[in-house]
C-alpha positions as CSV (number, residue, x, y, z in Angstrom):
1,M,69.7,98.3,205.4
2,N,69.7,98.5,201.5
3,T,66.6,98.0,199.4
4,Y,67.2,96.7,195.9
5,V,64.8,97.1,193.2
6,V,65.1,95.4,190.0
7,T,63.1,96.7,187.1
8,K,62.6,95.1,183.5
9,E,62.5,97.4,180.6
10,T,61.3,96.2,177.1
11,E,60.8,98.5,173.9
12,N,57.6,97.8,171.9
13,Y,57.7,98.3,168.1
14,L,56.8,102.1,168.7
15,Y,60.0,102.4,170.7
16,E,57.9,103.2,173.8
17,I,59.4,101.5,176.8
18,N,57.5,99.4,179.1
19,K,58.7,98.9,182.7
20,Q,57.8,96.3,185.1
21,I,59.4,95.7,188.6
22,V,60.5,92.0,188.9
23,Y,62.1,92.1,192.4
24,A,62.2,94.6,195.3
25,G,63.5,93.3,198.6
26,N,66.6,93.4,200.8
27,N,68.4,90.1,199.5
28,K,71.4,91.4,197.4
29,D,72.1,88.1,195.8
30,A,68.3,87.6,194.8
31,A,68.6,91.0,193.3
32,F,71.6,90.6,191.2
33,G,70.6,87.0,190.3
34,H,68.2,88.1,187.8
35,K,68.7,87.9,184.1
36,P,66.9,89.6,181.0
37,E,64.4,87.2,179.6
38,T,64.6,88.2,175.9
39,S,67.1,90.1,173.5
40,E,64.7,93.1,173.6
41,S,65.0,93.5,177.5
42,R,67.1,94.9,179.9
43,L,67.2,95.0,183.6
44,I,67.8,98.0,185.9
45,L,68.8,97.5,189.6
46,D,68.3,100.5,191.8
47,V,70.1,100.3,195.2
48,W,68.1,102.4,197.7
49,F,69.3,103.6,201.2
50,N,67.5,106.0,203.6
51,G,65.2,107.0,200.6
52,L,67.8,107.7,198.1
53,I,69.1,105.8,195.0
54,V,72.8,105.3,195.9
55,K,73.7,103.2,193.1
56,S,72.1,102.1,189.6
57,F,73.1,98.9,187.4
58,S,72.0,97.8,184.1
59,R,72.0,94.4,182.7
60,N,71.6,93.4,179.1
61,P,70.9,90.1,177.9
62,N,73.9,87.8,178.1
63,G,75.8,90.8,179.8
64,N,77.3,91.6,183.2
65,W,76.0,94.3,185.3
66,R,77.6,97.4,184.6
67,V,77.2,100.7,186.8
68,L,75.0,103.4,185.6
69,F,75.2,105.6,188.5
70,D,77.2,106.2,191.5
71,K,76.1,108.8,194.2
72,M,79.3,108.0,196.3
73,A,81.4,108.7,193.5
74,I,79.6,111.9,192.5
75,A,79.5,113.1,196.1
76,K,83.2,112.5,196.3
77,K,84.2,114.5,193.1
78,E,81.9,117.3,194.6
79,V,83.7,117.4,197.7
80,E,87.0,117.5,196.0
81,D,85.8,120.3,193.5
82,Y,84.7,122.2,196.6
83,S,87.9,121.5,198.5
84,R,89.8,123.0,195.7
85,K,87.6,126.0,195.1
86,L,87.9,126.6,199.1
87,N,91.5,126.5,199.0
88,K,91.9,128.8,196.2
89,A,89.5,131.5,197.9
90,Q,91.6,131.0,201.3
91,E,94.8,131.6,199.3
92,L,93.0,134.8,197.7
93,V,91.9,136.0,201.1
94,E,95.6,135.3,202.5
95,M,97.1,137.5,199.8
96,I,94.6,140.3,200.2
97,E,95.2,140.4,203.9
98,R,99.0,140.6,203.3
99,A,98.4,143.7,200.8
100,E,96.2,145.4,203.5
101,Q,99.1,145.0,206.0
102,V,101.5,147.1,203.9
């Protein structure tokens, strides 16, 4: 089961960011239903699963949620990269094996 944590971020006059949790729970609709209160604030929504943040979203005033972080997309890209490297290494091994047979 996912846990949704919505954090409100506001900047003060010294550009320090203040954070306050405004929602934490399992209700997806409740989490995504939050809106920034002022034009100086934004919301960060982290989706947790098994102790990991699997996705993060940001919402500015009068804006839609946009993806900041997607663990699945990153993991898929890593698998593709490693697969490509593994294929190249396998081709090299096969080439060297053919050379040793000569």
